[in-house]
N, C-alpha and C positions, 0 to 999 in steps of 0.2 A: 176707582170712582173717587176715593175721601182726596187725592191728589186736583184729579178736576174740579173736585169742589173749594177745594183751599184754593186753585185757580181764579177761579170763576167769581170769587168772594176779595182777592188780594184784587182784582180788575174793578169790581165792583167799587171797591174803596179808592184806587186812585182815581176813576172817573166821577167821584162822588165827593172830594178830599174838599171841590170848592162850592159842591151845592149845597141846597140849603136843607136842612132837616126836611125827612119826607112829610114830616106830620104838618107840614107847613104848604107844602100841594095842595091844590083845590082841585080836587078829580073831578066837581060837576064842570071848570072851567075845562075840562083835559076832555071830559065828552062830550062840550060842545065845540072844542074846535075837530075831534075823531068826525065830527056829523058834518062841519063845514068841507073835508074833504073826501065824506064816505058816496062810495059809487051808487048808481040810483039801483039798479038792476041787481046790486048784491050789498044792500047797507049794510052787513056788518064786517065790511072789505073797507079800508082805501086801496084803488089801484091803480093803474099806471099811469092814469089823467089825474087821479087825485094827489099823488106819488107827485108829478110835475106838477102838478099850482102847489103842492106844499111849498116845493124847492123855489117857485118861483115866489111865492111869498117871504120865504127866506132871504131870496136873492145871493141864492147859491147854485151852481150849477148841479144840473142833476147825477154826472158823470164825475163831480168834486170827490175825492176819499173821503172827507169827511161824513156823506149820505153814508158809503158805507159803514163807517165806525158806528155810526146814527141807527141805522139798521140793529148791527149786533149788539149794543149795547139796548136795543127793546127787546131783542130776542125773534127778530122776525126768522120765518121760517121760509117765506117763498123772496124772491128780487122782484122789485115793484107792488109787494102788496106788504100791506100791514092792516092786520086783525083788531078790533074793538080792542082786545085784553093788549095783545102784544101792544099799540097805541099806548091805551091809556097808563099799562101797567109800566110800560118801558119806561116813560117821559117820568112817571111819577117816582118811579126807583131813581131817578139821575136827579129830581128837584127839582123839575119843571114844572110849570102850568100856564104855560104863555108861548106864543110866535116869538114874541124878545127875548127872552128866556133861554127859549132853543135858539136861537138864531148867537144868542151872545156865548153860546159852546161847544159852536163847530167849529173855532179858533182851536179850543182846546182838545177837541176832538180829533181832527187834522195835526195839530203835534203829539198827541197822545204815542203815534204810531215812532214817535223815534225809540222809542220802549220795545226795547228787543222782546219780553215779554208780551206786550202788548201788540206788536205785529206779529209775534208767530202766532196768537187767538185769535184776531183779524183777519190774518193770511186762512186760516185753517176754516174757521167761518165760511170766509167767502167760498169755497167747492163746494158743501152744501146749500148754499143760500144761493147757488148759480144753477143749481139743478133743477133744469124739467120741470122735470115730474117726481113722484116721490119713487122711489127704489131704484133711480136709476144712478148708475154706479160709473158716470164718465162723460166729461163735459165736452160739449160740442168745441169743436177748436179756436173758433173764433171767440167763444163768451171766454174760455181758459185764455186768451193769446189777452184778450180786453183787460182781465180782472190782472193779468200778472203787470200790462202798461199801466196799470191804476195803481196799484200797489206798490209797485219798484220806483213808479215817478221821482215819489221822494229820494230814496234811499242811492247811494252810488256805487250800486250793483253794474258793474260796465260793462257787462255780460249780454244786457236785455236786449235789445235790439235784435244781437245773435240768437240770442233763445228763441226771440217769440218770430 
């Protein structure tokens, strides 16, 4: 547990090394941003449609690996879904309080996977994040293959095609 906490702290420091101090983050702006994307029928969450709109506004493809890293940094528990707390607290911890600031962080998130430690943590996160139901222990084959292709696209592992 202590090792996991140290790893998490190290990754937070890595991602926040260029972020402004958290005290400068305007959480009211983050709340308003959340409200822009939240689901009408479930106002405590941003669901797939809202995530799609967020990605469109960020001018990033939802299947871009930076979106997975963003979900990791926000502590998202489920794919295509952000709770209010995950969204607001996650972005605040990144020192981000606007769409433009988040858009500016995406290249750093994408490039962070060059670090073996960050890659490992995001890879491990992707498994739980990709599960459909709480308590599920096995990923659907199509989901696992899609995640492998996404995560290994930027790595020179020559066996990705054969593995998938």
